[in-house]
C-alpha positions as CSV (number, residue, x, y, z in Angstrom):
1,M,-132.3,-56.9,-19.5
2,Y,-131.2,-59.4,-22.2
3,V,-131.2,-63.1,-21.5
4,A,-130.2,-66.0,-23.5
5,V,-132.4,-67.0,-26.4
6,K,-133.3,-70.7,-26.9
7,G,-131.4,-72.7,-29.5
8,G,-131.3,-76.4,-30.1
9,E,-132.4,-78.1,-26.8
10,R,-129.9,-80.9,-27.1
11,A,-127.0,-78.5,-27.7
12,I,-128.0,-76.4,-24.7
13,E,-128.2,-79.4,-22.5
14,N,-124.7,-80.5,-23.6
15,A,-123.4,-77.0,-23.0
16,H,-124.8,-77.1,-19.4
17,A,-123.2,-80.5,-18.8
18,W,-119.8,-79.3,-20.1
19,L,-120.0,-76.2,-18.0
20,A,-120.7,-78.3,-14.9
21,E,-117.7,-80.5,-15.7
22,E,-115.4,-77.4,-16.2
23,R,-116.7,-75.9,-13.0
24,R,-115.8,-79.0,-11.0
25,G,-112.3,-79.3,-12.5
26,D,-109.9,-82.1,-11.7
27,K,-111.8,-84.6,-9.5
28,D,-108.5,-85.7,-7.9
29,V,-108.5,-82.2,-6.3
30,A,-110.8,-81.7,-3.3
31,E,-113.9,-79.8,-4.2
32,L,-114.1,-76.3,-2.9
33,S,-117.0,-75.9,-0.3
34,V,-119.3,-73.0,0.1
35,A,-118.0,-72.6,3.6
36,Q,-114.4,-72.3,2.4
37,I,-115.4,-69.6,-0.1
38,R,-117.3,-67.7,2.5
39,E,-114.5,-67.8,5.1
40,Q,-111.4,-67.6,2.8
41,L,-112.6,-65.5,-0.1
42,S,-114.5,-63.1,2.0
43,L,-113.6,-59.9,0.0
44,A,-115.1,-61.5,-3.1
45,V,-118.1,-62.5,-1.1
46,N,-118.5,-58.9,0.1
47,R,-118.4,-57.5,-3.4
48,V,-121.1,-59.9,-4.6
49,M,-123.3,-59.0,-1.7
50,A,-122.8,-55.3,-2.2
51,E,-123.4,-55.2,-6.0
52,G,-126.1,-57.9,-5.7
53,S,-128.0,-55.8,-3.1
54,L,-128.4,-58.9,-0.9
55,Y,-126.6,-59.4,2.4
56,D,-126.2,-63.2,2.7
57,P,-122.6,-64.5,2.8
58,D,-123.6,-68.1,2.2
59,L,-125.7,-67.3,-0.9
60,A,-122.9,-65.0,-2.2
61,A,-120.4,-67.8,-1.7
62,L,-122.7,-70.3,-3.5
63,A,-123.0,-67.8,-6.4
64,I,-119.2,-67.5,-6.7
65,K,-118.9,-71.3,-6.8
66,Q,-121.6,-71.7,-9.4
67,S,-120.1,-68.9,-11.5
68,R,-116.6,-70.4,-11.4
69,G,-115.3,-67.2,-9.8
70,D,-116.8,-64.8,-12.3
71,L,-118.0,-62.2,-9.8
72,I,-120.2,-60.3,-12.3
73,E,-122.0,-63.6,-13.1
74,A,-122.3,-64.2,-9.4
75,I,-123.8,-60.8,-8.9
76,F,-126.3,-61.6,-11.6
77,L,-127.3,-64.8,-9.9
78,I,-127.8,-63.0,-6.6
79,R,-129.9,-60.3,-8.1
80,A,-132.0,-62.8,-9.9
81,Y,-132.5,-64.8,-6.7
82,R,-133.3,-61.6,-4.7
83,T,-136.3,-60.9,-6.9
84,T,-137.9,-64.2,-5.7
85,L,-137.8,-63.2,-2.0
86,P,-140.9,-61.9,-0.2
87,R,-140.5,-58.5,1.6
88,F,-141.9,-58.5,5.2
89,G,-141.0,-54.9,6.0
90,A,-138.2,-52.3,6.1
91,S,-135.5,-51.9,8.8
92,K,-134.7,-48.7,10.6
93,P,-131.7,-46.6,9.4
94,V,-128.5,-48.1,10.9
95,E,-126.5,-46.0,13.3
96,T,-122.9,-46.2,12.1
97,A,-121.7,-44.1,15.0
98,A,-122.6,-47.2,17.1
99,M,-120.5,-49.4,14.8
100,A,-118.2,-52.0,16.5
101,C,-115.2,-51.1,14.5
102,D,-112.7,-53.7,13.2
103,R,-110.9,-50.9,11.2
104,R,-111.1,-47.2,11.6
105,I,-108.6,-44.7,10.1
106,S,-108.5,-41.0,9.4
107,A,-106.2,-39.2,7.0
108,T,-107.1,-35.8,8.5
109,F,-106.6,-36.2,12.2
110,K,-103.8,-38.2,13.9
111,D,-105.3,-38.3,17.4
112,L,-109.0,-38.7,17.6
113,P,-111.4,-40.1,20.3
114,G,-111.6,-43.9,19.9
115,G,-108.2,-44.0,18.3
116,Q,-107.0,-45.2,14.9
117,I,-107.6,-48.9,14.4
118,L,-105.6,-50.4,11.5
119,G,-107.5,-53.6,11.4
120,P,-107.1,-56.3,8.7
121,T,-105.7,-54.5,5.7
122,F,-103.3,-55.0,2.8
123,D,-102.1,-51.4,3.2
124,Y,-99.0,-52.3,5.1
125,T,-98.1,-55.5,3.4
126,H,-95.2,-55.8,0.9
127,R,-97.2,-57.1,-2.0
128,L,-94.9,-60.1,-2.3
129,L,-96.2,-63.6,-3.0
130,D,-96.4,-65.6,0.2
131,F,-95.4,-69.1,-0.8
132,K,-96.2,-70.4,2.7
133,L,-99.8,-70.2,1.5
134,A,-99.1,-72.7,-1.2
135,A,-97.7,-75.1,1.4
136,D,-100.8,-74.7,3.6
137,G,-98.8,-73.4,6.5
138,D,-100.2,-72.4,9.9
139,V,-101.7,-68.9,10.2
140,P,-100.3,-66.8,13.1
141,E,-102.8,-65.9,15.7
142,A,-103.8,-62.2,15.8
143,P,-103.5,-60.4,19.1
144,E,-106.6,-60.2,21.2
145,R,-108.8,-57.2,20.3
146,A,-109.0,-54.3,22.7
147,T,-112.4,-53.4,24.0
148,E,-114.1,-50.9,21.8
149,P,-116.1,-47.9,23.1
150,A,-119.8,-48.2,22.9
151,E,-120.0,-45.3,20.4
152,V,-117.3,-43.9,18.2
153,P,-118.0,-40.4,17.0
154,H,-117.5,-39.4,13.3
155,V,-114.4,-37.4,12.5
156,A,-116.4,-34.8,10.5
157,D,-118.3,-33.9,13.7
158,F,-115.1,-32.3,15.0
159,L,-114.9,-29.9,12.0
160,N,-118.6,-29.3,12.3
161,Q,-118.1,-28.0,15.8
162,E,-116.2,-25.0,14.3
163,G,-118.6,-24.6,11.4
164,L,-115.8,-25.5,8.9
165,I,-117.7,-28.2,7.1
166,E,-121.1,-28.2,5.6
167,E,-123.9,-29.6,7.7
168,A,-124.9,-33.2,7.0
169,L,-128.4,-32.7,5.6
170,F,-131.2,-34.9,7.0
171,D,-134.0,-35.7,4.7
172,D,-136.8,-37.9,6.1
173,T,-138.5,-38.3,2.7
174,E,-138.7,-42.0,1.9
175,P,-136.3,-42.5,-1.1
176,P,-137.3,-44.6,-4.1
177,D,-136.1,-48.2,-4.0
178,L,-133.8,-48.9,-6.9
179,T,-134.2,-52.6,-6.5
180,R,-137.9,-52.4,-7.3
181,E,-138.2,-49.3,-9.5
182,P,-136.2,-48.3,-12.6
183,L,-133.7,-45.5,-12.4
184,E,-135.2,-42.2,-13.5
185,M,-133.4,-38.9,-14.1
186,P,-132.9,-36.4,-12.6
187,A,-131.9,-38.5,-9.6
188,A,-131.7,-37.0,-6.1
189,R,-128.7,-37.8,-4.0
190,A,-130.4,-40.6,-2.1
191,L,-131.0,-42.4,-5.4
192,R,-127.5,-41.7,-6.7
193,L,-126.0,-43.2,-3.6
194,Q,-128.1,-46.3,-4.1
195,A,-126.9,-46.7,-7.6
196,L,-123.3,-46.1,-6.6
197,T,-123.5,-48.7,-3.9
198,R,-124.7,-51.3,-6.5
199,S,-122.3,-50.0,-9.2
200,D,-119.4,-52.0,-10.6
201,E,-116.3,-51.5,-8.5
202,G,-113.9,-51.1,-11.4
203,F,-116.1,-48.6,-13.2
204,T,-116.5,-46.5,-10.0
205,L,-112.8,-46.7,-9.2
206,G,-112.0,-45.4,-12.7
207,L,-114.3,-42.5,-12.3
208,A,-113.0,-41.7,-8.8
209,Y,-109.4,-41.8,-10.2
210,S,-110.4,-39.4,-12.9
211,T,-111.6,-36.9,-10.4
212,Q,-108.2,-37.1,-8.6
213,R,-106.4,-36.4,-11.9
214,G,-108.2,-33.1,-12.4
215,Y,-111.5,-34.1,-14.1
216,A,-113.9,-32.5,-11.7
217,R,-111.7,-30.4,-9.3
218,N,-112.1,-32.9,-6.6
219,H,-109.3,-32.6,-4.0
220,A,-110.3,-35.0,-1.2
221,F,-109.0,-36.3,2.1
222,V,-110.3,-39.4,3.7
223,G,-111.9,-37.9,6.8
224,E,-112.7,-41.3,8.0
225,L,-112.9,-44.9,6.9
226,R,-114.5,-47.4,9.2
227,I,-115.4,-51.1,8.9
228,G,-117.4,-53.0,11.4
229,S,-120.7,-54.5,12.4
230,V,-123.9,-52.6,13.2
231,P,-127.2,-53.9,14.5
232,V,-130.2,-53.9,12.3
233,E,-133.6,-53.1,13.9
234,M,-137.1,-53.3,12.7
235,D,-140.3,-51.8,14.1
236,I,-142.8,-54.5,15.0
237,P,-146.3,-53.0,14.9
238,E,-147.8,-55.7,17.1
239,L,-145.2,-55.0,19.8
240,G,-145.1,-51.2,19.5
241,F,-141.3,-51.1,19.6
242,S,-138.3,-52.1,17.5
243,V,-136.3,-55.3,17.9
244,E,-132.9,-56.2,16.7
245,V,-133.1,-58.8,13.9
246,G,-129.4,-59.2,13.2
247,E,-126.1,-57.5,12.4
248,V,-124.4,-56.5,9.1
249,I,-120.8,-55.6,8.4
250,L,-120.5,-52.3,6.6
251,T,-117.7,-50.1,5.2
252,E,-118.3,-46.4,5.6
253,C,-116.2,-43.6,4.1
254,E,-116.6,-39.9,4.5
255,T,-114.3,-37.6,2.5
256,V,-113.5,-34.1,3.4
257,N,-113.2,-32.0,0.2
258,Q,-111.6,-28.6,-0.4
259,F,-114.2,-26.0,-1.4
260,T,-113.4,-22.3,-2.0
261,G,-117.0,-21.2,-2.1
262,S,-119.5,-20.3,-4.8
263,K,-122.2,-17.8,-5.5
264,T,-124.5,-19.7,-3.0
265,E,-122.1,-21.2,-0.5
266,P,-119.3,-19.8,1.7
267,P,-115.7,-21.3,1.7
268,Q,-115.8,-24.5,3.8
269,F,-115.1,-28.2,3.6
270,T,-117.7,-30.4,1.8
271,R,-118.5,-34.0,2.1
272,G,-118.5,-37.1,-0.1
273,Y,-120.1,-40.3,1.2
274,G,-119.9,-44.0,0.6
275,L,-121.5,-46.9,2.4
276,V,-121.2,-50.5,1.2
277,F,-121.9,-54.0,2.5
278,G,-118.9,-55.9,3.9
279,Q,-115.2,-54.9,3.9
280,T,-115.1,-53.1,0.6
281,E,-113.1,-50.0,1.3
282,R,-111.8,-49.4,-2.2
283,K,-115.4,-49.3,-3.4
284,A,-116.5,-47.1,-0.5
285,I,-113.8,-44.5,-1.1
286,S,-114.5,-44.5,-4.8
287,M,-118.2,-44.0,-4.1
288,A,-117.5,-41.1,-1.9
289,L,-115.3,-39.3,-4.5
290,V,-117.9,-39.8,-7.2
291,D,-120.7,-38.7,-4.9
292,R,-118.9,-35.5,-4.2
293,A,-118.2,-34.9,-8.0
294,L,-122.0,-35.3,-8.7
295,R,-122.9,-32.6,-6.2
296,W,-121.5,-29.8,-8.3
297,E,-124.9,-28.3,-9.0
298,E,-126.3,-28.2,-5.5
299,L,-123.1,-26.5,-4.3
300,G,-123.2,-23.9,-7.0
301,E,-119.9,-25.1,-8.7
302,D,-119.1,-24.9,-12.4
303,N,-119.5,-28.0,-14.5
304,V,-116.2,-28.5,-16.2
305,G,-117.5,-31.3,-18.4
306,A,-115.9,-34.1,-16.4
307,P,-117.4,-37.6,-16.8
308,A,-117.8,-38.0,-13.1
309,Q,-120.0,-34.8,-13.0
310,D,-122.5,-36.2,-15.5
311,A,-125.1,-38.0,-13.4
312,E,-126.8,-39.6,-16.4
313,F,-123.5,-40.9,-17.8
314,V,-122.4,-42.2,-14.4
315,L,-125.6,-43.8,-13.2
316,Y,-126.7,-45.4,-16.5
317,H,-123.3,-47.0,-17.1
318,A,-122.3,-48.0,-13.6
319,D,-124.5,-51.1,-13.3
320,N,-122.4,-54.1,-14.4
321,I,-125.4,-56.4,-14.8
322,Q,-127.2,-54.0,-17.2
323,A,-124.0,-53.4,-19.0
324,T,-123.2,-57.1,-19.3
325,G,-126.6,-57.9,-20.6
326,F,-126.4,-55.4,-23.3
327,L,-122.8,-56.3,-24.2
328,E,-123.2,-60.0,-24.2
329,H,-126.5,-60.1,-26.2
330,I,-124.5,-59.3,-29.4
331,K,-122.9,-62.8,-29.2
332,L,-126.4,-64.4,-29.5
333,P,-128.0,-65.2,-32.9
334,H,-128.6,-62.1,-35.0
335,Y,-128.9,-63.9,-38.3
336,V,-131.8,-62.0,-39.7
337,D,-130.4,-58.6,-38.8
338,F,-127.1,-59.4,-40.3
339,Q,-128.5,-60.8,-43.5
340,S,-130.5,-57.5,-44.0
341,E,-127.3,-55.5,-43.5
342,L,-125.4,-57.8,-45.8
343,E,-127.9,-57.2,-48.6
344,L,-127.7,-53.5,-48.0
345,V,-123.9,-53.4,-48.3
346,R,-124.1,-55.5,-51.5
347,K,-126.7,-53.2,-52.9
348,L,-124.6,-50.1,-52.1
349,R,-121.5,-51.7,-53.7
350,R,-123.5,-52.5,-56.9
351,E,-124.8,-48.9,-57.0
352,A,-121.3,-47.5,-56.4
353,G,-119.8,-49.8,-59.1
354,A,-122.5,-48.8,-61.6
355,A,-122.0,-45.1,-60.9
356,A,-118.2,-45.5,-61.4
357,V,-118.8,-47.2,-64.8
358,Q,-121.2,-44.5,-65.8
359,E,-118.7,-41.8,-64.8
360,A,-115.9,-43.5,-66.8
361,A,-118.2,-43.8,-69.9
362,E,-118.9,-40.1,-69.8
């Protein structure tokens, strides 16, 4: 990863001071607190946690404040901080079927056990500016939540009862950790899903949209989208059993995709999967679409040359921190490199001019 090179120390200190002044803004306006960002800009906080690979709303809110709202810079800060943290162990896989859902919808079944829960969403708003917010008006109280069932089954299980959808494969092999090991190709699905979870939302959204427009033959339905909290447990060797160490809010999306069959698989529905920290449903749906597109080889499908089918293209370009580092390094000093190229162009022009004079003389 590229980082800033050192220039004049005085100039850098002045740049830091100016940045701090710009970050604070007009001192006649009350300063934005970390708690306000955490509570009122929660979707931005969720994105920073997801792409920064660190679940901590307070730290994500602090990073947003420090970065002046530049979410990619905030993600960079969170990833850098994450590398300083000690690792005490690994949690057990979370059980999303036991999720306490704030939102749960299906585009494939109207009536399903546990019901449809619209939850907090922009889907049914009119997308008109609400000027009451500018006046700091009171917020209406939401109705009291109904008691949720202890376990909400996944929608794909209903199709699975009839054998109409591929079995969800269980692999107990410990996957590589992308936060500690570099990405290597070819990448198994577990590694691809890690990379997609950390990927830039805009990039993944663009790839997902391309699959819907015909670049990958990806006709998908949202089998289920659910958002809620799940307990996180760890095995404690000294105790001999697992204990709950906290809760995290997750967004899970499973798509149901049309599949006419191949040389190796019968006609059936197939799955795409997305799981992301926080309420980040656009990212989770995009991730599920791209995940399904990348599975063409294991399902025996033809590669039609779509960008979303190219694992190397997708995974090596999806990481916004790596992309930002490579992009932004070109604004740093490259004086020596440019001078050598400048001399080369001058030499080529002299040679071309001399050749033209020689040709005219002949």
